[in-house]
C-alpha positions in Angstrom: 79.2 130.3 84.0 82.1 132.3 85.6 85.5 130.8 85.3 86.9 133.0 88.2 86.9 131.6 91.9 85.2 134.8 93.4 81.9 133.3 93.1 82.8 129.9 94.7 83.3 131.1 98.2 80.7 130.8 101.1 83.3 132.7 103.5 87.0 132.6 103.6 88.9 130.9 106.4 91.1 132.3 108.8 94.4 131.0 109.6 93.2 130.2 113.2 90.1 128.2 111.9 92.4 126.3 109.5 95.1 125.5 112.2 92.5 124.5 114.6 90.7 122.4 112.2 94.0 120.5 111.3 94.7 119.6 115.1 91.8 117.3 114.8 93.6 115.3 112.2 97.0 115.4 114.0 95.1 113.8 117.1 93.6 111.0 114.8 96.7 110.3 113.4 98.3 109.2 116.8 95.9 106.3 116.5 96.1 106.0 112.8 99.8 105.8 112.2 100.5 103.9 115.3 97.9 101.4 114.0 99.6 101.4 110.4 103.3 101.2 111.7 103.0 99.3 114.9 99.9 97.5 115.7 100.6 94.1 114.0 104.1 94.0 115.4 102.9 95.1 118.7 100.3 92.0 118.7 103.0 89.6 117.5 106.2 90.7 119.3 104.9 92.4 122.3 101.3 90.7 123.1 102.3 87.4 121.9 99.6 86.8 119.4 100.4 84.4 116.3 100.8 86.4 113.1 97.8 84.7 111.4 95.6 85.3 114.4 96.7 89.1 114.6 96.0 89.4 110.9 92.4 87.9 111.6 92.0 90.2 114.4 92.7 93.3 112.6 90.3 92.2 110.0 87.6 91.7 112.1 88.2 95.0 114.1 88.5 97.3 111.2 85.6 95.8 109.2 83.2 96.4 112.1 84.7 99.9 112.3 84.2 100.2 108.7 80.5 98.9 108.5 79.9 101.4 111.3 80.8 104.5 109.4 77.6 104.6 107.1 75.6 104.3 110.2 77.9 107.3 111.7 77.1 109.4 108.5 73.5 108.9 108.7 73.6 109.9 112.4 75.7 112.8 111.8 73.7 114.1 109.0 70.7 114.1 111.4 72.3 115.5 114.4 70.9 119.0 115.2 72.7 121.1 117.9 73.7 124.7 118.2 77.2 123.8 117.4 76.1 122.2 114.0 75.9 118.7 112.8 79.5 117.5 112.7 81.6 119.4 115.5 79.9 118.2 118.5 81.0 114.6 117.7 84.5 115.8 117.8 84.2 116.9 121.5 81.8 114.1 122.8 84.2 111.4 121.9 87.4 113.0 122.8 87.7 111.8 126.4 86.5 108.2 125.6 89.1 108.0 122.8 91.8 109.0 125.1 91.0 106.0 127.8 90.3 103.4 125.2 93.3 104.4 123.4 95.7 103.3 126.3 93.5 100.2 127.0 93.9 99.1 123.6 98.0 99.2 123.8 97.8 97.6 127.4 99.1 94.1 127.8 96.6 92.1 130.2 97.8 89.4 132.4 95.8 86.6 130.6 96.4 83.3 129.0 96.8 83.3 125.1 93.0 83.1 124.7 92.2 85.7 127.2 94.7 88.2 125.6 93.2 87.5 122.0 89.7 88.4 123.5 91.0 91.3 125.1 92.8 92.7 122.1 89.7 92.1 119.8 87.5 93.9 122.4 89.6 97.0 122.8 90.6 97.1 119.0 86.7 97.2 118.4 86.0 99.6 121.1 89.0 102.0 119.7 87.9 101.7 116.0 84.1 102.6 117.0 85.3 105.5 118.7 87.6 106.4 115.7 84.4 106.3 113.5 82.2 108.3 115.7 85.1 111.0 115.8 86.7 111.1 112.6 83.7 110.5 110.1 81.9 113.9 111.3 85.6 115.5 111.6 86.3 114.7 107.9 82.7 115.7 106.9 83.5 119.3 108.2 85.6 120.0 105.2 82.5 119.9 103.0 80.5 122.6 105.2 83.0 124.9 106.5 83.4 126.7 103.2 82.2 126.2 99.6 85.3 127.6 97.9 86.9 124.9 96.0 90.6 126.7 96.5 89.8 127.2 100.3 88.8 123.7 100.7 92.2 122.4 99.3 93.9 124.9 101.5 92.0 123.5 104.4 93.0 120.1 103.5 96.7 121.2 103.2 96.6 122.7 106.6 95.0 119.3 107.9 97.7 117.0 106.3 100.5 119.3 107.2 99.3 118.6 110.8 98.7 115.1 110.1 102.3 114.5 108.7 103.9 116.4 111.8 101.7 113.8 114.1 102.9 111.0 111.7 106.6 112.2 112.2 106.3 112.2 115.8 104.6 108.8 116.0 106.9 107.1 113.4 110.1 108.6 115.1 109.4 108.7 118.7 107.2 105.9 119.5 109.6 103.1 119.6 112.4 105.2 121.4 109.8 106.2 124.0 108.7 102.6 124.4 112.1 101.7 125.2 112.8 104.5 127.5 109.5 104.3 129.6 109.6 100.4 129.6 113.2 100.1 130.5 113.4 96.6 129.1 109.6 96.0 129.7 107.8 96.7 126.3 104.4 96.1 127.7 104.9 99.0 130.2 106.7 101.2 127.5 103.7 100.7 125.2 101.2 101.7 127.8 102.9 104.9 128.9 103.8 106.0 125.4 100.2 105.8 124.4 99.2 107.4 127.6 101.3 110.4 126.4 99.6 110.3 122.8 96.2 110.1 124.4 96.5 113.3 126.2 97.7 115.1 123.3 94.7 113.7 121.3 92.1 114.9 123.8 93.7 118.4 124.1 93.7 118.6 120.3 90.2 117.6 119.8 88.6 120.3 122.1 90.9 122.9 120.3 89.4 121.7 117.0 85.9 122.0 118.4 86.2 125.4 119.7 88.0 126.9 116.7 85.8 125.7 113.7 82.3 126.6 112.3 79.9 125.2 109.9 78.4 127.2 107.1 77.1 125.0 104.2 74.0 123.8 105.2 71.6 121.4 103.0 68.3 122.9 101.6 65.8 123.1 104.4 63.3 121.6 102.1 65.3 118.4 101.7 63.3 115.4 102.8 65.4 112.9 105.0 65.3 109.4 103.6 68.0 106.7 104.2 66.9 104.8 101.3 67.4 107.9 98.8 70.7 108.9 100.5 72.3 105.5 99.7 70.5 105.4 96.3 71.8 108.7 95.1 75.2 107.3 95.7 74.8 104.5 93.3 74.2 107.0 90.7 77.1 109.2 91.5 79.9 107.9 89.3 82.7 110.2 90.8 81.6 108.7 94.4 82.0 105.0 92.9 85.8 105.9 91.4 86.7 107.6 94.7 85.3 104.4 96.8 87.3 101.9 94.8 90.2 104.3 95.0 90.1 104.7 98.8 89.8 101.0 99.3 92.8 100.1 97.2 94.9 103.1 98.7 94.5 102.0 102.4 95.3 98.5 101.5 98.6 99.8 100.4 99.1 102.0 103.7 98.1 99.2 105.7 100.0 96.3 104.1 103.3 98.4 103.5 103.2 100.5 106.4 102.7 97.5 108.7 105.7 95.4 107.3 108.3 98.1 107.0 109.5 97.6 110.6 109.9 94.1 110.0 112.1 95.1 106.8 114.5 97.0 109.1 114.4 94.4 112.1 114.9 91.3 110.0 116.3 92.0 106.5 118.4 95.1 106.3 122.1 94.5 107.2 122.7 95.7 110.8 126.3 96.5 110.3 125.6 98.6 107.2 122.7 100.3 109.1 125.1 101.0 112.1 127.7 102.5 110.0 125.0 104.8 108.2 123.9 105.8 111.5 127.1 106.5 112.9 128.0 108.9 109.9 124.9 110.9 111.1 126.3 111.1 114.7 123.3 109.1 116.2 125.4 106.3 117.8 126.7 105.8 121.4 129.7 107.9 122.2 133.2 106.3 122.9 133.9 106.4 126.9 134.8 110.1 128.1 133.6 111.5 124.7 131.0 114.2 124.7 128.4 115.0 122.0 127.1 118.3 122.9 123.5 119.6 123.5 122.1 118.1 120.2 123.4 114.6 120.9 122.0 114.7 124.5 118.6 115.6 123.1 118.5 112.8 120.7 119.9 110.3 123.6 117.0 111.4 125.8 114.4 110.7 123.0 115.8 107.3 122.6 117.1 108.4 118.9 120.7 107.3 119.5 122.0 103.6 119.0 123.0 102.1 122.3 126.7 100.8 122.7 125.6 96.9 122.4 123.5 98.1 119.2 120.3 96.2 120.2 118.2 99.2 119.3 119.9 99.8 115.8 116.8 98.9 113.7 114.5 100.8 116.2 116.6 104.1 115.7 117.1 103.4 112.0 113.4 103.0 111.3 112.6 106.2 113.5 114.9 108.3 111.4 113.6 106.8 108.3 110.2 108.0 109.3 111.2 111.3 110.6 113.3 112.1 107.4 110.4 110.7 105.1 107.8 112.8 106.8 109.9 116.1 106.3 109.9 115.3 102.6 106.2 114.5 102.8 105.5 118.1 104.4 107.2 119.6 101.7 105.4 118.0 98.9 102.0 118.6 100.8 102.8 122.3 101.0 102.9 122.3 97.1 99.6 120.6 96.5 97.4 123.8 96.7 99.6 125.6 94.1 99.8 122.5 92.0 96.2 122.0 92.0 95.3 125.5 91.1 97.8 125.3 88.1 96.8 121.9 86.7 93.8 120.5 88.7 93.3 118.2 91.6 92.6 115.1 89.1 95.8 115.8 86.9 98.0 116.2 90.0 96.6 113.1 91.8 97.4 110.9 88.6 100.9 112.2 88.2 101.6 111.7 91.8 100.3 108.1 92.1 101.9 107.0 89.0 105.3 108.3 89.9 104.9 106.8 93.5 103.9 103.4 92.1 107.2 103.0 90.2 109.3 104.2 93.1 107.6 101.9 95.5 108.0 98.7 93.3 111.6 99.6 92.9 112.1 98.8 96.7 112.1 94.8 95.9 115.5 95.3 94.2 117.4 96.9 97.1 119.9 94.6 98.5 120.3 94.3 102.4 123.4 96.6 102.5 122.0 99.4 100.4 120.9 101.5 103.2 121.7 104.9 101.6 119.9 103.8 98.6 116.9 102.8 100.9 116.4 106.2 102.1 116.7 108.1 98.9 114.3 106.1 97.1 111.8 106.4 100.0 112.5 110.3 99.6 111.6 110.1 96.0 108.6 107.9 96.6 107.3 110.5 99.4 107.7 113.5 97.2 105.7 112.1 94.6 103.0 110.7 96.7 102.7 113.9 99.2 100.8 116.1 97.1 98.0 113.5 96.5 97.3 113.2 100.3 95.3 116.7 100.8 93.8 116.5 97.3 91.9 113.2 97.8 90.1 114.8 100.8 89.3 117.8 99.0 88.0 115.9 96.0 85.5 113.9 98.6 84.0 117.2 99.2 83.7 117.9 95.5 82.0 114.6 95.2 79.4 115.8 97.8 79.0 118.8 95.8 78.5 116.8 92.5 75.7 115.0 94.2 73.9 117.9 95.3 74.5 119.7 91.6 72.9 116.2 90.2 70.1 115.5 92.5 69.2 118.7 94.6 70.0 116.7 97.9 73.2 117.4 99.9 74.3 114.1 102.0 77.8 115.3 103.2 77.7 112.9 106.0 76.8 109.9 104.1 79.4 110.6 101.4 82.1 110.9 103.8 81.0 108.0 105.6 80.9 105.5 102.8 84.2 106.9 101.6 85.7 106.1 105.2 84.0 102.8 105.1 86.0 102.1 102.1 89.3 103.6 104.0 88.6 101.3 107.1 87.8 98.2 104.8 91.1 99.1 103.1 93.0 99.1 106.3 91.3 96.0 107.4 92.2 94.1 104.2 95.7 95.6 104.1 96.6 94.4 107.9 95.0 91.4 107.3 96.9 90.5 103.9 99.9 91.5 105.9 99.4 89.3 108.8 98.3 86.3 106.4 101.2 86.8 104.1 103.7 86.8 107.0 102.2 83.6 108.2 102.3 82.1 104.7 105.9 83.1 104.1 106.9 81.4 107.2 107.4 84.3 109.6 108.3 83.5 113.2 108.5 86.2 115.7 111.7 87.5 117.4 114.0 84.7 115.6 116.3 85.0 112.3 114.1 84.7 109.3 114.2 82.3 106.3 115.0 83.4 103.0 111.4 82.8 101.9 110.0 84.8 104.9 112.5 87.8 103.8 111.4 87.6 100.5 107.7 88.0 101.5 108.7 91.1 103.8 110.4 92.8 100.7 107.3 91.9 98.4 104.8 93.5 100.9 106.5 96.8 100.9 107.1 97.0 97.2 105.5 94.8 94.4 102.2 94.0 96.1 101.2 97.5 97.1 102.5 98.8 93.9 99.7 96.7 92.2 97.0 98.1 94.2 98.3 101.7 93.4 97.9 100.7 89.8 94.2 100.4 90.6 94.3 103.8 92.3 95.5 105.4 88.9 93.0 103.7 86.9 90.1 105.1 89.2 91.5 108.6 89.0 91.5 108.3 85.2 87.9 107.1 85.2 86.9 110.0 87.7 85.1 112.9 85.7 85.3 115.8 88.1 88.2 117.8 86.2 89.1 121.4 86.8 86.5 122.8 84.5 83.6 120.7 85.8 84.5 121.5 89.2 84.4 125.5 88.7 81.0 125.2 86.8 79.5 123.0 89.8 80.8 125.5 92.4 79.4 128.4 90.4 75.9 126.7 90.0 75.7 125.3 93.6 76.5 129.1 95.0 74.0 130.4 92.8 71.3 128.0 94.2 72.4 128.4 98.0 71.8 132.1 97.7 68.0 131.4 97.4 67.8 129.8 100.9 71.0 130.9 102.7 71.5 134.3 103.4 75.2 135.5 102.4 76.1 132.3 100.7 78.3 132.5 97.9 79.5 135.9 98.6 
């Protein structure tokens, strides 16, 4: 067995292919991040759906999406075109994705029941397209290269692009809603999502055109859905990653979906305004000029109005933008860290540290605005290197299954992991809605102390408990650095027997 990475490669990836691939995840995050940060609030405060009903709506839509993922994995593994198995789905779903994305954030002129039905149907349609696009897209990581380090690098490119998209969504969505809507939030949401939809379609087409599939299953492999799923139950690393992903995305949905409520209802508005004033993002005094930078920020809606009505939105947007810059820096370190210490070790350290920082949010008083931003930066920096590593580890799980059984089921493995992802989003969003209701949340009014406690707990202690589950799963995950190299070397040798040039 060779300890070097020279034998692990099935072809180095160019900068253009990595960058083109990364745009697919940037596009996906215009839906994903909007869903995480704003969908619950859009349903309760713009569409007028109750918090409990919105939580149930999110659960139903995302659970349907989650159950569709394994089916999509089976379909993708059995797709045969001159472009490959997975790339065509990125192209085929691009335009429908853009159309439904706008419809899902359009407020219809119906009564309460009609709005609830409309929201449920458009949410299910959007989630179905998300699966049909993102499941094959994610599986591409496992077939573009067999080099373990190239996969980590590819995932790093992917998540830098994703972080930039998240920065744009988190930083500019609410300001653009206000700008486009001019007091009509429903109109603002529709126009903002229309802009994001156009970017998504363009990015998906670029991803399709710039990528190639290189890793193929053994042509002697027999197709069997029963055996595909049976093999999963004998794949210990898959089980660890399945539970990990479920808990991980419960955290993202629960915490992400309630952070804006924290700014909107808990944080002291006077202290937040003073903090933003020191940053130079508040309205100027009569006759004063703020220069080009202030004008640009004002045009983007990132300046607090004179009446301070948007102070929470501007504060939340800058919170997201600055946090994403920190996250990008952490993601850029992930490849070096994984090569030095191994993906498993880095992931355990990152999640453990992030758990502690996240739990500390519950102790923040309402006027501790500066401490809030600093604590978020510490959490983001600890968590960031884990983001690309997990997706590279999913490819390692597919390799482990091929190594153990001789059968490669990349699509099914990614689909079932994404099932866990969607189920986590479903449960996290539903739990957030149900807990808001249980703590007595009422939309667009001052909240009770109990409701504020619930909001604080949902961005700190409750998600931290689920991150403990993530750490336990990582400890139980058996593919460490040494075993990973062994698997890649042995698979490269096997592939030479049926794929010309493989492993060179």
